[in-house]
KEFITOR-227911 format. One record per residue (C-alpha): x, y, z. Coordinates in steps of 0.05 Angstrom, whole numbers, plus 5000, padded with zeros to 4 digits. Layout:
BEGIN
XYZ...
END
This chain:
BEGIN
525552341591528652101526534952501540535252251612534751531588540251651536544551971590543651371637545350871582551551261560554351411629551650841673558550541683562451201682565951451744565452151774559552611782553552451739547852931744541253061710538753781720532054021695529154731694522454771729518055341751513955581810508055401764509254681785506254841853502655511843497855511784498156081734491256271707490656101633497055681633494255001651498454601602504854951626502954841700501554101689507954001648512354311703508853911757509853281717517153451705518253531780515152851794519452541739525652841772523652581841522551881811529151911774532752121837529751531875531451031821538151291798540951531864543450841886547550811821550751481838546751901788543652521817537252821789534853521808530354071784531554811795526355371797529956001775524056461790520656961745525157221690522957891661520857801589515257971541512157301557512257421633510058141629502757971642504657581705507558211735500958581723496558101763495358031837493557301831500757051835
END
């Protein structure tokens, strides 16, 4: 949010494409057992992006979030071993 505000202040009067892109997760809409804080943070991020899009869109600033999907890593290994997701 702090970076988005700084971006808007710095580029409010600039011309050309102005975009804010955030990285979200499927956890924003599908809870992961034991990852409540992460789930809530991603859901909050997506609402912040939607609000920013509504408020900044008329000024020509686009705000979006992308959900890249599960990336294989040590941290996500346990997710691949459960049927709950």
